[in-house]
Structure formats: C-alpha cells, structure tokens
MIZALUM-714494 format. One record per residue: residue in one letter; x, y, z of N, C-alpha, C in turn. Coordinates in steps of 0.1 Angstrom, whole numbers, padded with zeros to 4 digits, always signed. Layout:
<pts>
aXYZXYZXYZ/...
</pts>
This chain:
<pts>
m+0399-0539-0073+0389-0534-0082+0397-0524-0092/q+0394-0527-0105+0401-0519-0115+0395-0505-0116/k+0404-0496-0116+0399-0482-0117+0397-0478-0132/a+0386-0471-0134+0383-0467-0148+0393-0456-0152/l+0398-0457-0164+0408-0447-0169+0400-0436-0177/y+0403-0424-0173+0397-0413-0180+0408-0404-0187/r+0406-0401-0199+0416-0392-0206+0409-0379-0208/e+0415-0369-0202+0411-0355-0204+0414-0350-0218/r+0403-0344-0224+0405-0340-0238+0402-0325-0239/g+0411-0317-0243+0409-0302-0245+0406-0299-0260/f+0404-0286-0263+0401-0282-0276+0414-0282-0284/t+0413-0286-0296+0425-0286-0305+0426-0272-0311/l+0437-0268-0316+0439-0255-0322+0429-0253-0334/i+0427-0263-0341+0418-0262-0353+0404-0259-0348/e+0400-0266-0337+0386-0263-0331+0385-0249-0326/l+0395-0244-0320+0395-0231-0315+0394-0221-0326/v+0401-0223-0336+0401-0214-0348+0387-0214-0354/v+0381-0226-0356+0368-0227-0362+0358-0220-0353/t+0359-0222-0340+0349-0216-0331+0350-0201-0331/i+0362-0195-0331+0364-0181-0332+0359-0175-0345/a+0361-0183-0356+0356-0178-0369+0341-0178-0369/v+0335-0188-0364+0320-0188-0363+0315-0177-0355/l+0321-0174-0343+0316-0163-0335+0318-0150-0342/a+0329-0148-0349+0332-0136-0356+0321-0133-0367/i+0317-0144-0374+0307-0143-0384+0293-0139-0378/i+0290-0145-0366+0277-0142-0359+0277-0128-0355/i+0289-0123-0349+0289-0109-0344+0288-0100-0356/a+0294-0103-0367+0293-0094-0379+0279-0093-0384/i+0272-0105-0384+0258-0105-0389+0249-0097-0380/v+0251-0098-0367+0243-0091-0357+0246-0076-0358/a+0259-0072-0360+0262-0058-0361+0256-0052-0374/v+0256-0059-0385+0250-0054-0397+0235-0053-0395/a+0229-0063-0388+0214-0063-0386+0210-0051-0377/i+0218-0049-0367+0215-0038-0358+0218-0024-0364/n+0231-0023-0369+0236-0011-0375+0233+0002-0366/p+0240+0004-0356+0237+0015-0346+0236+0028-0353/a+0245+0031-0363+0245+0044-0369+0232+0046-0377/e+0227+0035-0384+0214+0036-0391+0203+0038-0381/q+0203+0032-0370+0193+0033-0360+0192+0047-0355/v+0203+0054-0352+0204+0067-0348+0198+0077-0359/s+0202+0074-0371+0197+0082-0382+0182+0081-0384/r+0178+0068-0382+0163+0066-0384+0156+0073-0373/a+0161+0073-0361+0154+0080-0350+0153+0095-0353/r+0164+0101-0358+0164+0115-0362+0153+0118-0373/d+0153+0109-0383+0143+0110-0393+0129+0109-0388/a+0127+0100-0379+0113+0099-0373+0109+0112-0366/k+0119+0119-0359+0116+0132-0353+0113+0142-0364/r+0120+0142-0375+0118+0151-0386+0104+0150-0391/v+0099+0138-0393+0086+0135-0398+0076+0140-0388/a+0078+0137-0375+0069+0142-0365+0068+0157-0364/d+0080+0163-0365+0081+0178-0364+0073+0184-0375/l+0075+0180-0387+0068+0185-0399+0053+0183-0398/s+0049+0171-0393+0035+0168-0391+0029+0177-0381/g+0036+0180-0370+0031+0190-0360+0029+0204-0366/m+0039+0208-0374+0038+0222-0379+0026+0222-0389/s+0025+0212-0397+0014+0211-0407+0001+0212-0400/t-0001+0205-0389-0013+0205-0382-0016+0219-0376/a-0006+0226-0371-0007+0239-0366-0011+0249-0377/w-0006+0248-0389-0009+0257-0400-0023+0254-0404/n-0027+0242-0405-0041+0239-0409-0051+0244-0399/l-0048+0243-0386-0057+0249-0376-0057+0264-0377/y-0046+0270-0380-0046+0285-0382-0055+0289-0393/l-0054+0282-0404-0062+0285-0416-0077+0283-0413/a-0080+0273-0405-0094+0270-0402-0099+0281-0393/q-0091+0286-0384-0095+0296-0374-0097+0310-0381/t-0090+0312-0392-0091+0325-0398-0098+0325-0411/v-0108+0315-0412-0115+0314-0425-0124+0326-0428/a-0128+0333-0417-0136+0345-0420-0128+0358-0422/s-0115+0357-0421-0106+0368-0423-0095+0364-0433/t-0084+0371-0434-0074+0367-0443-0062+0362-0436/p-0059+0349-0437-0047+0344-0430-0034+0350-0436/d-0024+0352-0428-0012+0357-0433-0001+0346-0432/l+0002+0340-0443+0012+0329-0443+0026+0334-0443/s+0028+0347-0445+0042+0352-0444+0041+0367-0440/g+0044+0369-0427+0044+0382-0422+0058+0388-0422/h+0067+0381-0429+0081+0386-0429+0082+0400-0436/a+0090+0409-0431+0091+0422-0436+0097+0423-0450/t+0105+0413-0454+0111+0414-0468+0107+0403-0477/y+0106+0390-0472+0103+0379-0480+0089+0375-0479/t+0083+0372-0490+0068+0369-0491+0065+0356-0497/c+0052+0352-0495+0047+0340-0502+0047+0342-0517/k+0045+0331-0524+0041+0332-0538+0028+0339-0539/d+0027+0348-0550+0015+0356-0553+0012+0366-0541/e+0022+0370-0534+0020+0380-0524+0030+0392-0527/g+0033+0394-0539+0042+0405-0543+0056+0401-0544/g+0059+0388-0542+0073+0383-0543+0073+0370-0550/s+0085+0363-0550+0086+0351-0557+0082+0339-0547/n+0084+0327-0552+0082+0315-0544+0093+0314-0534/n+0092+0320-0522+0103+0319-0512+0102+0307-0503/a+0113+0303-0498+0113+0293-0487+0122+0297-0476/y+0119+0293-0464+0126+0297-0453+0133+0285-0446/f+0146+0285-0446+0152+0274-0439+0151+0276-0424/i+0147+0266-0416+0143+0269-0403+0149+0260-0392/a+0161+0254-0395+0167+0247-0384+0182+0245-0384/r+0188+0249-0395+0202+0245-0396+0211+0257-0400/l+0224+0256-0396+0234+0265-0401+0240+0259-0413/l+0236+0263-0425+0241+0258-0437+0256+0262-0439/t+0264+0252-0444+0278+0255-0444+0284+0256-0458/t+0278+0249-0468+0284+0249-0481+0275+0253-0493/s+0263+0249-0493+0255+0251-0504+0240+0253-0500/t+0233+0260-0509+0219+0263-0507+0212+0257-0519/p+0202+0248-0517+0195+0243-0529+0188+0253-0538/t+0188+0251-0551+0182+0260-0560+0168+0264-0557/g+0164+0276-0557+0150+0280-0555+0147+0287-0542/f+0157+0286-0533+0155+0292-0520+0161+0306-0519/d+0154+0315-0513+0158+0329-0513+0164+0334-0500/i+0161+0328-0489+0166+0332-0477+0171+0321-0468/v+0182+0323-0462+0188+0313-0453+0188+0319-0439/v+0183+0311-0430+0183+0316-0416+0189+0305-0407/t+0192+0309-0395+0198+0300-0386+0188+0294-0376/s+0192+0285-0368+0183+0279-0359+0181+0288-0346/a+0186+0300-0347+0185+0308-0335+0171+0313-0332/n+0163+0315-0343+0150+0321-0341+0139+0311-0344/q+0133+0305-0334+0123+0296-0335+0109+0301-0331/a+0108+0314-0330+0096+0321-0325+0085+0319-0335/i+0072+0319-0330+0061+0319-0339+0058+0334-0342/g+0055+0336-0355+0051+0350-0359+0060+0355-0370/a+0059+0368-0372+0065+0375-0383+0080+0374-0383/s+0086+0373-0371+0101+0372-0370+0106+0358-0370/g+0097+0348-0371+0101+0334-0370+0107+0329-0382/l+0111+0317-0382+0118+0310-0393+0108+0305-0403/a+0095+0304-0400+0085+0301-0409+0074+0311-0405/p+0075+0323-0412+0068+0335-0406+0053+0337-0409/a+0045+0326-0407+0031+0327-0408+0026+0334-0394/r+0016+0342-0395+0011+0349-0383+0002+0340-0374/l+0007+0329-0371-0001+0320-0362-0004+0327-0349/d+0005+0336-0345+0003+0343-0332-0008+0353-0332/a-0013+0357-0344-0023+0367-0346-0037+0360-0349/g-0037+0347-0349-0050+0340-0351-0059+0341-0340/s-0072+0339-0342-0082+0341-0332-0080+0332-0319/g-0074+0320-0322-0072+0311-0311-0057+0311-0306/g-0049+0319-0312-0035+0319-0310-0028+0307-0316/s-0015+0306-0314-0008+0295-0320-0010+0282-0312/s-0011+0271-0319-0013+0258-0312+0001+0252-0308/i+0012+0258-0313+0025+0254-0309+0033+0266-0304/a+0041+0263-0294+0048+0274-0287+0060+0279-0295/v+0068+0270-0301+0079+0274-0309+0080+0265-0321/l+0088+0269-0331+0090+0260-0342+0101+0250-0339/p+0099+0238-0342+0109+0227-0339+0122+0229-0347/a+0133+0224-0342+0145+0225-0349+0150+0211-0354/d+0157+0211-0364+0162+0198-0369+0170+0191-0358/p+0169+0178-0356+0176+0171-0345+0191+0172-0345/l+0197+0176-0356+0212+0177-0357+0216+0191-0351/g+0206+0199-0348+0209+0212-0342+0218+0221-0351/t+0229+0226-0345+0238+0235-0352+0250+0227-0357/d+0249+0214-0357+0260+0206-0362+0262+0209-0377/t+0274+0215-0381+0276+0220-0394+0283+0210-0403/t+0284+0197-0398+0291+0187-0406+0283+0181-0417/e+0270+0183-0416+0260+0178-0426+0250+0188-0429/e+0245+0188-0441+0235+0198-0446+0221+0192-0444/y+0216+0194-0432+0202+0190-0429+0194+0202-0424/w+0182+0203-0428+0174+0215-0425+0159+0213-0426/y+0151+0222-0421+0137+0223-0424+0135+0235-0433/a+0125+0234-0442+0122+0245-0451+0107+0248-0451/y+0103+0260-0455+0089+0264-0455+0087+0272-0468/a+0075+0271-0474+0071+0279-0485+0056+0280-0485/c+0051+0291-0491+0036+0293-0490+0031+0300-0503/d+0018+0299-0505+0012+0306-0516+0000+0313-0510/q+0001+0327-0510-0009+0335-0503-0022+0335-0510/s-0022+0334-0523-0035+0335-0531-0043+0323-0529/t-0037+0311-0528-0044+0299-0526-0045+0294-0512/k-0038+0302-0503-0038+0298-0489-0032+0284-0486/k-0021+0281-0494-0015+0268-0492+0000+0269-0488/f+0005+0259-0482+0019+0259-0477+0025+0245-0479/e+0038+0245-0476+0046+0233-0477+0057+0234-0467/f+0060+0223-0460+0072+0221-0452+0079+0209-0457/t+0093+0210-0456+0101+0199-0461+0113+0197-0452/a+0118+0185-0452+0131+0182-0444+0139+0172-0451/r+0152+0174-0451+0161+0164-0456+0161+0151-0447/l+0162+0140-0453+0163+0127-0446+0176+0121-0447/e+0180+0113-0438+0194+0107-0438+0194+0092-0437/s+0184+0085-0431+0185+0071-0429+0182+0063-0442/t+0188+0052-0443+0185+0043-0455+0170+0039-0454/f+0165+0036-0443+0151+0032-0441+0141+0042-0447/f+0143+0054-0442+0133+0065-0447+0135+0069-0461/l+0148+0069-0465+0151+0073-0479+0146+0063-0489/q+0148+0050-0486+0144+0040-0495+0129+0036-0494/e+0125+0034-0482+0111+0029-0479+0101+0040-0480/l+0104+0052-0475+0094+0062-0475+0094+0071-0488/k+0106+0073-0493+0108+0082-0504+0109+0076-0518/s+0113+0063-0518+0115+0057-0531+0102+0057-0540/a+0091+0055-0533+0078+0055-0540+0071+0069-0539/q+0078+0079-0534+0073+0092-0532+0059+0091-0525/r+0059+0084-0514+0046+0081-0507+0040+0094-0501/d+0048+0104-0499+0043+0116-0493+0036+0125-0504/g+0037+0121-0517+0031+0128-0527+0038+0140-0532/g+0050+0143-0527+0058+0155-0531+0066+0153-0544/n+0074+0163-0547+0082+0163-0559+0096+0160-0557/s+0100+0156-0545+0114+0154-0542+0116+0139-0537/t+0127+0133-0541+0129+0119-0537+0140+0118-0526/s+0144+0130-0521+0154+0130-0511+0150+0137-0498/t+0137+0142-0498+0132+0149-0486+0118+0144-0483/y+0114+0147-0471+0100+0144-0467+0093+0157-0468/e+0081+0157-0474+0073+0169-0476+0059+0167-0471/t+0054+0178-0465+0040+0177-0460+0034+0191-0461/g+0021+0192-0461+0014+0205-0463+0002+0204-0472/t-0002+0215-0478-0014+0215-0486-0010+0217-0501/d+0002+0220-0504+0007+0221-0518+0022+0216-0518/l+0024+0204-0522+0038+0199-0521+0046+0202-0534/t+0042+0212-0541+0050+0216-0553+0056+0230-0551/l+0053+0236-0540+0058+0250-0537+0073+0250-0536/i+0079+0240-0530+0094+0240-0529+0099+0231-0540/p+0109+0236-0547+0115+0229-0559+0120+0215-0554/g+0118+0205-0563+0124+0192-0560+0138+0191-0565/g+0144+0179-0564+0157+0177-0569+0168+0181-0560/y+0166+0182-0548+0177+0186-0538+0178+0176-0527/
</pts>
C-alpha cells in the first residue's frame, strides 16, 4: 500500500515579518486607544469635578442654614471677600505652587491646612453655621504636593451678594476638550472647571 507523502511547511521569513508588522500595528492602535496616561489624568479630573461639586453643595447648604443671619464667606483675619473691605481675593487650596501665580490672586497657601473655618484654605465659616459644616475637611487636589505641575483648587467670594466660586485646573484631553471647549460649566475660563453661584469672581484666562 502506497504511503501518502506529506510535506511539512513552516512560515517563510516574509510571512513572519508581515505577521510581526500587523501585530505591531494592532498593539499601537490599542495603546493609543487606551492611553494609560490620559486615563490617569481623566480619573484625577473626575475627582476634581467631584471635589468642587461637594464643596459647592456644602456652601449652598451653609447659605441656606444662615438665611436668617449673616453668612460669613471669609472669616480670614487678613484676606476678605469682594465687597467686604478688601479686593476680589481667591484662596489656593490644594497645591504647593512652584513657579507662577495666575493674575488676580492675592494669597497662596499650601495643602497643609484643609480645616473648615476661618483658618481654612477656603475660609467660609461653615463651622459656625446652625447645622455645622456638612463636610469634615476641604478636599485636596489629587496631585497632592507634587510640585512638578501647577494644579490647584481656588476659592473666591462676594460678601454683599452672598455668592462664591470654586475652580480647579484640569489636565486630561477629555475634560479640557469635551467639558471646557464649549464652556459647559458657564464660567469665564477655558482651562479650568468652575462651579458656584457666581462664576465670574475668579479671573479667567489662566
């Protein structure tokens, strides 16, 4: 009986090169699509938006609780709200700034003091409200004291109108392009996220 003849066939060099090239293209496409650095930046920006939303809610609750009295949006010993005997001050509340301070800010503080009250980094007297403060401490920027980048939270207020603003710098492409390109938060800056009851208190263009 005649035996069938089989010829073993392996990959040629050209086939191997083509296969490797295709795999390299697929890996590159997946890496670009996932973009780990962008995902990490996006996660930090999501926390920034959540932090500012939480502070804005706490401030609104404080204003509602003190409607029969006079809310104190800046109990700081030196720096005051707009129309409280001083200029339009803002309080940096989460970062150690290393190189520059945006125009219009009068005080720079570190992330060391996150207490609620007059000595805090956003010195509204939430601690003196009838119901006390709805948050225990002021949140810090997720980059902490990393001084390689200029990221921070800021606060400003207007005592006569009982209005306030919080803002934070953003870093991810998603938030900067999708959230800020159309200024969907209603503020006057295209590089930061703003929330509060008056989004013009802190100067734009930074």
